[in-house]
N, C-alpha and C positions, 0 to 999 in steps of 0.2 A: 585469439582477442588478446590485446594488449592489455594486459591487466593495471598501466599507470595512466593511461590514458583515459580506460572503462572508471576507473576512481578518479580520478580530475569530474569526468566528464558527470559522473552519476551518485558520486560519495560528497554531499555539499561541505560534509566534517573532514575531509582527507587534505585538503586544503588550511585548514587550520593547524596544523601537523607540522611539527619539525621536518628537518630532514630525515634525520635516523626514523622518527616516529614512521614517517611516513615507507620507509626502505623496510622496515618490519612490517608495516599491515599488508605491503606487496607481498613480502614473502610468504605471510600466513592466509593467506586472501585466496581460497580455492575457487575457478571456478567452472561451471557443469551448464549443461543444455539441457533442459529437461523438456517433457513431451507435454501434451494437453493430457489433462487431469492425472498427472503425476504431483503424490503427496509428497512433499522437500521435508514436510516435518511430520510426525506422528503425536497425535494427542497420546500424551502422558509417557513421551520419551524426555529422557535427560536434555535439559538444555543445554548446547556443547559447541552453540557458532551463533554470531548473531548475523543476522540474513537478509542481504540485500538483493535489488532486482536491477538487474544492468539491460535488459532488457524483454520484454510480454509483458504479461497480465498475471498478479496471483492474487487469492483470495483466503483470507484464514476462516474461520468457520468451527464448529461445533456440531456433536451430532449426540443420536441417543442411541443406547443397545437395539431397540427397533426400528431405526435407521434414519429415522427424522432427522435432519440437517438444516441449518441456518446459519448464513453469512455474515457474519461481524464486520467486515471491510473487506475493502480491495486493495493492492499496491497495484501501483503501473511503476515505470523506471525511473530509478530515483530513487526509492524508497526504501527502508531499511525496518525490518520489523522482529519480532521477540526478545527488546530488550530487555522486556520485563522480567521473563523468567530467567535471563544469568541475572541477572542484579539479585534476585530472590537466591541465585541459586537450585530451582526449583524443576522438575516436569512441565513439559510443555501442558498448558489447558486447552489447546485447540489444537485443530489438523490447520499447514500452509499447504494447500493445493492449487497446480499452476496451473488458470483458466484457457493458457494458450499456451504453444512452445514457448520459453523463455530462454533467458540468462540469468542462473541462480551464483551470487558471488554467498561466500561463506566465511569469515571474517571468526579465528579462532577464540576460543573461550580466554583462552590465558590472556591472549594479546588484545583482546575487550578489557579485561583485568588491569592489565597492566597498564592502558592509558587512561584508566578512570583516575592510577595513582600519578601518571608523570606529567595530563596536560589538562590544567584548568582550561582553556578553549575547548576541548572534547567532551567537556565534565558540560559547560557551561552548554553546549550543543545539545549534548543530550538530556539537560531540565527542560529547553525549550519544547523539544522532543515529549518530552514524555507530561510535558504541560497540554500541549496542542493534542494528545491523543486522548487525556483523560477529557477533555471537551469535546474531542471527537463521539466518544463512546459515549459519554450524555447525553449529546446531540442526538447521537442515534435511538438511543429508550426511548427520547419523548416521540420524533417522528415517527418510528415505526408502531406506536401506540396512537396518535392524533393525529396524521396526514393523510389525506385519500393517494391512490397511487400515482396521478401525475408530480403531485407534490415530494414524493419519496423517489421518484426519479429523478427530480431535479436535485435533490439534497445528496443524491446516491453520487451523482457526478460531480458535482461540487467538494464532494468529501476528494474526488481523485485530482483535483487540482489546487490542494491545498496548497502553498506555495511553504509552508513552513517542514511538511512532512515528504511532500515530493519536488523539490527545489530541482530548479532546471525545465519545466516539464511546459513547451509551446500548448498555446491556447488548443490544440487539435490532441485529440489521444483518438488513437487504433481501439476502440472497441466495438465489439459487435451488441445488435442488437441481444442476442442472447446472454451475452457476460453481462448488459444493463441490468437483464430479468435475473442473473444467480443474483449479482448484488442487491438489489432490491429486490428481491424476493417476490415476484410477479409474473408473470406470463410472457411469453416473448410477444404475442398478440396486443397483451394488454401495455407490455412496455412501447412497442410500436402506437399505439392510441395515443400515449404520454408523451413522446417525440414529439409528433406532431403537434401534440397543442401547444408544446417547448417553443418548438418553430413558429406557430403563430404567435405567439407574446414575446418573436423577436429575441429569445435568449439563447440559444445555438442554433446551428445547421449540421442538421444530421447527412452526414455523406454515404458513401456505399466502407463499407466495413470501419468508421468513426464516427466522432464530435468533435465539430469545432463551437465552444462556447466564444458566444458574443456578449454575455454580459454576468460575469460571478455573481460581482452581488444579486443581480438579480434572481440567480438558481441559489443563493443560498436562502433566498427571503420567499420565495412562490412561494402561496399556498397560505400564509403567515394573516 
C-alpha cells in the first residue's frame, strides 16, 4: 500500500500539514493488515500510537472480568481513534477490535505530540474531533437507554456516516447485519427487522453486505 496516497484519502488532517510535517508523518506511520477478531489495542495497555483505519471496520468495546462485552462505537475507513488516551498519556480504557479484515495505521505517539506543538491546523482539527466525539458518546448513552431497537440501529448507522469523525465516506458502507448487530447490541435477527423498517421509511437501502443511506438526517432523528 502506498502510505502517502492512503493518508491523503483516509486522514482528513494530513492535507492540513506542511510538506515537512507530512514527510515525518509518512515516516512514522506503520500500516498493517489484521484479520477479523484481532484485538488491535488492549484495554490496560499504554497508548503508544494514534490508530487510523485505512480499510475495513473496527469497534471500540469494553468488557468485564466475567466476559460481558459492550460496544462503544464503530470506526469505518477514514476514522482515527484513541487520541484521548494519548493526550492524557494513560493506559487504554477499552479494547479496539477488528470486526472484519482491516488495514490499520499507527502514527507514533512522539510524532502525534510533535504535531500538537508544531501545527495549529492539526490542533484545530483535533479539537473539532474531540468535541464531536463527546457529543457522539452523550447521544449514545441517551439512545441506549431510551430508544427501541429500530431507532438504535438507525442511530448506530448514522454515527458511521458522521462527516467530522469519518470524512470522505460515500453514502454506502460495506457492513453486514451481524456487524450492525454487534454495534447496536441486538441480535442479527432483530437487526434484520430493524433494517426492513428503516427501508420501509425510505431512510436507507440494505444491499448484500452493505447499506446505502438515503436520508442521513432522517436516520439521526428516527424514533424521536
